[in-house]
C-alpha positions in Angstrom: 151.7 102.6 25.9 153.9 105.5 24.8 151.8 106.1 21.7 148.6 105.8 23.7 149.8 108.5 26.2 150.8 110.7 23.3 147.5 110.4 21.5 145.5 111.1 24.7 147.7 114.1 25.5 147.5 115.6 22.0 143.7 115.2 21.8 143.1 116.8 25.2 145.6 119.6 24.6 144.1 120.5 21.3 140.6 120.5 22.9 141.9 122.8 25.6 143.4 125.2 23.1 139.9 126.0 21.8 138.1 125.7 25.1 139.0 128.0 28.0 136.7 125.9 30.3 138.6 122.7 29.6 141.9 124.5 30.2 140.6 126.0 33.5 139.1 122.7 34.7 142.3 120.7 34.1 145.1 123.2 34.8 147.3 122.8 37.9 145.9 125.4 40.4 147.3 124.9 43.9 144.5 126.6 45.8 142.0 124.3 44.1 144.1 121.3 44.9 144.0 122.4 48.5 140.2 122.3 48.3 140.3 118.6 47.3 140.8 118.8 43.5 143.8 116.5 43.7 143.2 115.3 40.1 144.8 118.4 38.8 148.2 116.9 39.6 147.4 114.5 36.7 145.1 116.4 34.4 147.5 119.3 34.1 149.9 116.8 32.3 147.3 116.4 29.5 147.2 120.1 28.6 149.9 122.5 27.2 150.4 126.2 26.7 150.7 126.0 22.9 151.5 123.8 20.0 155.3 124.3 20.4 155.0 123.2 24.1 152.9 120.2 23.2 155.2 119.2 20.3 158.4 119.5 22.3 157.1 117.3 25.1 155.6 114.7 22.8 158.7 114.6 20.6 160.9 113.9 23.7 158.4 111.3 25.0 158.4 109.6 21.6 162.3 109.5 21.4 162.8 108.1 24.9 159.6 106.5 25.8 159.7 103.8 23.2 163.1 102.5 24.4 162.2 102.7 28.1 158.9 100.8 27.4 160.8 98.1 25.6 163.4 97.9 28.4 160.6 97.6 30.9 159.3 94.7 29.0 162.6 93.0 29.3 163.0 93.8 33.0 159.5 93.3 34.2 158.1 90.9 31.7 154.4 90.9 31.0 153.9 93.7 33.6 156.4 96.0 31.8 154.0 98.3 30.1 152.0 98.7 33.3 155.1 99.6 35.3 155.9 102.1 32.6 152.5 103.6 32.8 152.8 103.7 36.6 156.1 105.6 36.3 154.6 108.2 34.0 151.4 108.8 36.0 153.1 108.9 39.4 155.8 111.2 38.0 153.1 113.8 37.2 152.3 113.9 40.9 155.9 113.7 42.3 157.1 116.4 40.0 154.5 118.9 41.2 154.4 118.2 44.9 157.2 120.8 45.7 155.5 123.3 43.4 152.3 122.7 45.3 154.0 123.2 48.7 155.5 126.5 47.5 152.3 127.8 45.9 149.4 126.3 47.8 148.2 129.8 48.8 149.2 131.5 45.6 146.0 132.4 43.8 148.0 133.7 40.8 149.8 130.5 40.0 148.8 128.2 37.2 150.8 125.3 35.8 150.4 122.8 32.9 152.3 120.4 30.7 153.8 116.9 30.9 157.4 118.0 31.4 157.8 116.4 34.8 156.6 113.0 33.6 158.7 113.3 30.4 161.8 114.1 32.5 161.1 110.9 34.6 161.1 108.9 31.4 164.3 110.5 30.1 166.2 109.9 33.3 164.9 106.3 33.5 166.4 106.0 30.0 169.7 107.3 31.2 169.8 104.8 34.0 169.0 102.0 31.5 171.4 103.1 28.8 173.8 105.7 30.3 176.2 105.8 27.3 173.5 106.8 24.7 174.3 110.2 23.3 172.0 113.1 24.3 171.9 116.8 23.9 169.8 120.0 23.9 168.2 121.4 20.8 169.9 124.7 21.2 173.3 123.2 21.9 174.6 121.1 19.0 176.8 118.9 21.1 176.0 115.3 22.0 177.3 113.8 25.2 176.6 110.4 26.9 173.6 110.3 29.1 175.5 109.9 32.3 177.1 113.3 31.6 174.0 115.0 30.2 171.9 114.0 33.3 174.0 115.9 35.9 174.5 118.9 33.6 170.7 119.1 33.0 170.0 118.9 36.7 172.6 121.6 37.5 171.3 124.0 34.8 167.7 123.4 35.9 168.6 124.0 39.6 170.3 127.3 38.7 167.3 128.4 36.5 164.8 127.4 39.3 166.7 129.4 41.9 167.0 132.4 39.6 163.3 132.4 39.0 161.4 134.3 36.3 160.0 133.0 33.1 157.2 130.6 32.6 159.0 127.3 32.8 158.6 125.2 35.9 162.2 124.0 36.3 161.3 122.5 39.7 159.0 120.0 37.9 161.8 119.0 35.6 164.2 118.4 38.5 161.8 116.4 40.7 160.4 114.5 37.7 163.9 113.5 36.8 164.9 112.4 40.3 161.6 110.5 40.7 162.3 108.6 37.4 165.6 107.4 38.8 164.3 106.5 42.2 161.2 104.7 40.9 163.3 102.5 38.5 165.8 101.6 41.2 163.1 100.6 43.6 161.1 98.7 41.0 164.2 96.8 39.9 164.9 95.8 43.5 161.5 94.2 43.6 162.3 91.9 40.7 166.0 91.6 41.7 167.3 93.2 38.5 170.7 94.9 39.0 170.0 98.2 37.4 172.5 100.2 39.4 175.3 97.7 38.8 174.5 97.6 35.1 174.6 101.4 35.0 178.0 101.6 36.7 179.5 98.9 34.4 178.3 100.7 31.3 179.8 103.9 32.5 183.1 102.2 33.4 183.3 100.6 30.0 182.6 103.9 28.1 185.5 105.0 25.9 185.8 108.7 25.0 186.5 109.8 21.5 
């Protein structure tokens, strides 16, 4: 499923790079969403600003998505890959709802990229394996996921409040929170103790 999402996203993104019409038809444009074009919540996750933006998101999805997909197979059995797909698709919506509420009358706003859904996958990965080492490309220090997660959210919240730039930090934040909430709720439905497992792993972690 991860590879399928990546292939679809790469193909559509590359097509949009050379076609302004495809880009305009799929991009997240709040006023158009208000006119009933709700599909833009989802199609905007298939297009990206440039090859670096596309490559970064797909690389992160490849790194974390495979492990999350395998874990979902263990937790949810034969339905695992579909629960994983549901997480990804719904995260595209959840990550952009606050952005839509803030910009529904902003005719200058445009948004695109899969970052919100990728954040949901990454934070689901943290909940599943909280002691796995993680880090940012521009900071050559790796820390366990249960430390990385809160730091990431704090930095993203600061950058979102500061404003400026072309990065939708709000989508990162809400995508991450949705990933956690979705997995906790889904695990309750199959009586899998994901929160207890998370806390036990953190408690057993040894520094150094």
